[in-house]
N, CA, C and O of each residue as an XYZ file, in Angstrom:
344
protein
N     171.391    158.205    105.926
C     170.669    157.218    106.432
C     169.581    158.298    107.292
O     170.073    159.301    107.809
N     168.328    158.080    107.394
C     167.642    158.568    108.354
C     167.553    158.352    109.788
O     167.796    157.153    109.921
N     167.322    158.891    111.010
C     167.371    158.705    112.275
C     166.690    157.077    112.474
O     167.305    156.303    113.208
N     165.635    156.691    111.914
C     164.877    155.798    111.887
C     165.736    154.646    111.700
O     165.504    153.605    112.315
N     166.730    154.755    110.882
C     167.741    153.562    110.481
C     168.967    153.438    111.450
O     169.798    152.529    111.463
N     168.913    154.420    112.169
C     170.461    154.425    113.035
C     170.063    153.348    114.603
O     169.222    153.622    115.459
N     170.836    152.312    114.569
C     170.812    151.490    115.838
C     171.517    152.199    117.115
O     172.628    152.728    117.065
N     170.717    152.129    118.235
C     171.326    153.334    119.366
C     172.040    152.315    120.224
O     172.419    152.736    121.317
N     172.281    151.118    119.947
C     173.173    150.165    120.684
C     172.773    149.661    121.900
O     173.638    149.380    122.729
N     171.288    149.457    122.214
C     170.844    149.194    123.540
C     170.774    147.531    123.627
O     170.104    146.995    124.510
N     171.497    146.778    122.669
C     172.127    145.666    122.829
C     170.388    144.603    123.320
O     170.564    143.549    123.932
N     169.149    144.965    123.033
C     168.293    144.098    123.053
C     167.964    143.099    121.972
O     167.180    142.172    122.176
N     168.559    143.295    120.842
C     168.525    142.433    119.904
C     169.101    141.124    119.683
O     168.892    140.260    118.832
N     169.998    141.218    120.821
C     171.221    140.084    121.343
C     170.549    138.884    122.222
O     169.900    139.309    123.178
N     170.574    137.780    122.111
C     171.963    137.320    121.222
C     171.327    136.871    120.018
O     170.146    136.774    119.687
N     172.474    136.610    119.418
C     172.576    136.429    117.804
C     172.929    134.982    117.645
O     174.013    134.580    118.068
N     172.011    134.109    117.015
C     172.045    132.514    116.730
C     173.399    132.429    116.036
O     174.216    131.557    116.330
N     173.636    133.454    115.013
C     175.039    133.489    114.047
C     176.226    133.915    114.972
O     177.366    134.016    114.517
N     175.965    134.133    116.124
C     177.154    134.857    116.529
C     177.742    136.570    116.341
O     178.746    137.090    116.827
N     176.915    137.026    115.643
C     176.958    138.495    115.215
C     177.112    139.172    116.410
O     176.422    138.768    117.346
N     177.995    140.285    116.638
C     177.933    141.373    117.660
C     177.349    142.030    117.210
O     178.051    142.860    116.633
N     175.655    142.331    117.011
C     174.731    143.205    116.354
C     174.920    144.583    116.826
O     175.055    145.459    115.973
N     174.945    144.848    117.901
C     174.995    146.391    118.544
C     176.310    146.903    118.181
O     176.314    148.134    118.168
N     177.302    146.430    117.916
C     178.598    146.816    117.141
C     178.813    147.288    115.922
O     179.324    148.281    115.404
N     178.045    145.859    115.461
C     178.360    146.151    113.746
C     177.001    146.608    113.148
O     176.929    146.677    111.921
N     175.960    146.913    113.871
C     174.735    147.859    113.178
C     175.164    148.944    113.308
O     174.629    149.803    112.608
N     176.534    149.473    114.438
C     176.621    151.253    114.333
C     178.104    151.146    113.714
O     178.825    152.080    114.066
N     178.721    150.179    112.846
C     180.016    150.464    112.364
C     180.016    151.717    111.415
O     180.936    152.535    111.421
N     178.780    151.819    110.499
C     178.864    153.130    109.947
C     178.916    154.723    110.682
O     179.029    155.769    110.042
N     178.855    154.665    111.485
C     178.835    156.033    112.910
C     180.380    155.421    113.017
O     181.258    155.993    112.371
N     180.642    154.519    113.649
C     182.120    154.339    114.337
C     183.528    154.737    113.139
O     184.630    155.174    113.470
N     182.991    154.383    111.531
C     183.754    154.814    110.513
C     183.900    156.672    110.343
O     184.916    157.188    109.877
N     183.109    157.199    110.652
C     183.081    158.528    110.609
C     183.911    159.219    111.917
O     184.405    160.335    112.077
N     183.827    158.089    112.720
C     184.935    159.045    114.151
C     186.311    159.374    113.629
O     186.803    158.934    112.590
N     186.852    160.186    114.465
C     188.195    160.643    114.481
C     189.204    159.388    114.434
O     190.250    159.520    113.798
N     188.947    158.286    115.027
C     189.885    157.249    115.321
C     189.230    156.125    114.626
O     189.276    155.059    115.240
N     188.565    156.120    113.360
C     187.981    155.126    112.818
C     189.235    154.198    112.427
O     188.875    153.200    111.802
N     190.515    154.280    112.627
C     191.371    153.202    112.332
C     191.191    151.923    113.146
O     191.280    150.777    112.707
N     190.873    152.371    114.645
C     190.595    151.054    115.306
C     189.651    149.879    114.981
O     189.612    148.763    115.500
N     188.897    150.408    113.986
C     187.918    149.341    113.580
C     188.340    148.801    112.311
O     187.537    148.293    111.528
N     189.463    148.886    112.105
C     190.047    148.166    110.624
C     190.768    147.066    111.144
O     191.125    146.376    110.189
N     191.135    146.602    112.178
C     191.815    145.684    112.818
C     191.432    144.520    112.382
O     190.307    144.344    111.917
N     192.546    143.359    112.507
C     192.015    141.607    112.359
C     190.461    141.292    113.251
O     189.410    140.769    112.879
N     190.789    141.735    114.245
C     189.490    141.300    115.413
C     188.568    141.913    114.751
O     187.777    141.039    114.395
N     188.151    143.130    114.310
C     187.248    143.901    113.504
C     186.579    143.416    112.167
O     185.448    143.180    111.743
N     187.825    143.393    111.746
C     187.392    142.427    110.360
C     186.469    141.073    110.615
O     185.474    140.924    109.906
N     186.757    140.203    111.506
C     186.528    138.958    111.636
C     184.879    139.274    112.495
O     183.938    138.485    112.575
N     184.951    140.380    112.932
C     183.554    140.389    113.680
C     182.208    140.934    112.348
O     181.030    140.699    112.078
N     183.150    141.618    111.938
C     182.236    142.178    110.517
C     181.681    141.168    109.435
O     180.616    141.213    108.820
N     182.935    140.041    109.368
C     182.636    139.006    108.374
C     181.634    138.060    109.100
O     181.239    137.022    108.570
N     181.297    138.408    110.160
C     180.247    137.088    110.427
C     178.984    137.457    109.975
O     178.092    136.613    109.884
N     178.784    138.790    109.641
C     177.520    139.066    109.224
C     177.145    138.485    107.969
O     176.035    138.602    107.449
N     178.187    137.810    107.474
C     177.954    137.051    106.116
C     177.212    135.724    106.489
O     176.519    135.252    105.589
N     177.252    135.050    107.681
C     176.653    134.208    108.445
C     175.127    134.537    108.972
O     174.445    133.675    109.526
N     174.751    135.638    108.779
C     173.432    135.796    109.156
C     172.351    134.902    108.550
O     172.209    134.838    107.329
N     171.447    134.086    109.562
C     170.601    133.459    109.128
C     169.298    134.122    108.526
O     168.485    133.410    107.937
N     169.106    135.400    108.662
C     168.051    136.179    108.404
C     166.861    135.379    108.924
O     165.955    134.896    108.244
N     167.046    135.311    110.470
C     165.652    134.512    111.264
C     165.295    135.633    111.758
O     164.762    135.373    112.837
N     165.289    136.744    111.574
C     164.566    138.057    112.029
C     164.358    137.758    113.890
O     163.278    138.077    114.389
N     165.101    137.346    114.491
C     164.970    137.171    115.795
C     165.247    138.593    116.423
O     164.556    139.090    117.313
N     166.534    139.276    115.744
C     166.805    140.653    116.070
C     165.722    141.827    115.768
O     165.396    142.731    116.537
N     165.267    141.592    114.500
C     164.225    142.634    114.134
C     163.213    142.538    115.256
O     162.813    143.572    115.792
N     162.750    141.270    115.661
C     161.507    141.394    116.533
C     161.733    141.565    117.763
O     160.770    141.422    118.516
N     162.841    141.861    118.251
C     163.490    142.346    119.498
C     164.045    143.500    119.546
O     164.532    143.954    120.582
N     164.036    144.066    118.505
C     164.414    145.646    118.422
C     163.423    146.697    118.809
O     162.421    146.675    118.094
N     163.425    147.676    119.808
C     162.433    148.375    120.311
C     162.488    149.490    119.218
O     161.415    150.074    119.367
N     162.959    149.913    118.509
C     162.891    150.752    117.169
C     162.659    150.425    115.757
O     162.754    151.168    114.780
N     162.237    148.794    115.839
C     161.750    148.253    114.762
C     162.606    148.469    113.742
O     162.187    148.781    112.628
N     164.054    148.311    114.046
C     165.063    148.551    112.846
C     165.103    147.243    112.033
O     165.027    146.178    112.646
N     165.217    147.257    110.712
C     165.385    146.112    109.765
C     167.149    145.664    109.803
O     167.986    145.790    108.910
N     167.290    145.131    111.147
C     168.365    144.661    111.539
C     169.396    144.051    110.300
O     170.503    144.432    109.921
N     168.535    142.960    109.866
C     169.397    141.953    108.707
C     169.956    143.095    107.654
O     171.133    143.091    107.294
N     169.210    143.859    107.296
C     169.629    144.728    105.788
C     170.457    145.715    106.542
O     171.014    146.431    105.711
N     170.741    146.021    107.615
C     171.085    147.299    108.138
C     172.598    146.624    108.130
O     173.500    147.127    107.461
N     172.821    145.256    109.060
C     173.830    144.930    109.158
C     174.732    144.723    107.876
O     175.947    144.920    107.885
N     173.844    144.210    106.517
C     174.435    144.172    105.106
C     175.005    145.488    104.650
O     176.167    145.620    104.266
N     174.168    146.394    104.713
C     174.536    147.695    104.555
C     175.895    148.201    104.883
O     176.703    148.767    104.147
N     175.999    147.819    106.383
C     177.202    148.456    107.263
C     178.477    147.291    106.662
O     179.550    147.801    106.341
N     178.353    146.056    106.554
C     179.067    145.532    106.249
C     179.941    146.066    104.767
O     181.139    146.314    104.636
N     178.954    146.115    103.877
C     179.364    146.690    102.155
C     180.026    147.774    102.454
O     180.968    147.834    101.664
N     180.046    148.849    103.317
C     180.401    150.127    103.588
C     181.724    150.084    104.226
O     182.595    150.936    104.050
N     181.833    149.009    105.002
C     182.986    148.720    105.842
C     183.950    148.029    104.670
O     185.062    148.540    104.805
N     183.959    147.465    104.028
C     184.444    146.534    103.206
C     185.170    147.807    102.406
O     186.348    147.625    102.098
N     184.760    148.662    102.166
C     185.328    149.729    101.104
C     186.646    150.265    101.991
O     187.632    150.718    101.409
N     186.577    150.174    103.429
C     187.413    150.772    104.147
C     188.651    149.865    104.483
O     189.680    150.304    104.997
N     188.477    148.773    104.197
C     189.448    147.806    104.156
C     190.310    146.950    102.775
O     191.165    146.097    103.015
């Protein structure tokens, strides 16, 4: 993943009409590589990540992102990777 595809967690993409906590979910791949990645495998986090399945692909988040990230696709990639940990 290049630096152009990394969410900086600024939160400008929010709010999400589907209820996705974008700034956390978009950085999940980074969290899973941390020393205490187990804290992201709780039922609470599983529920947060599962909301990605409800993405409307409305692209509101994409239009708000100052780094021009393709947030819907970034979320899906992170969710697929997250599922390999649970």
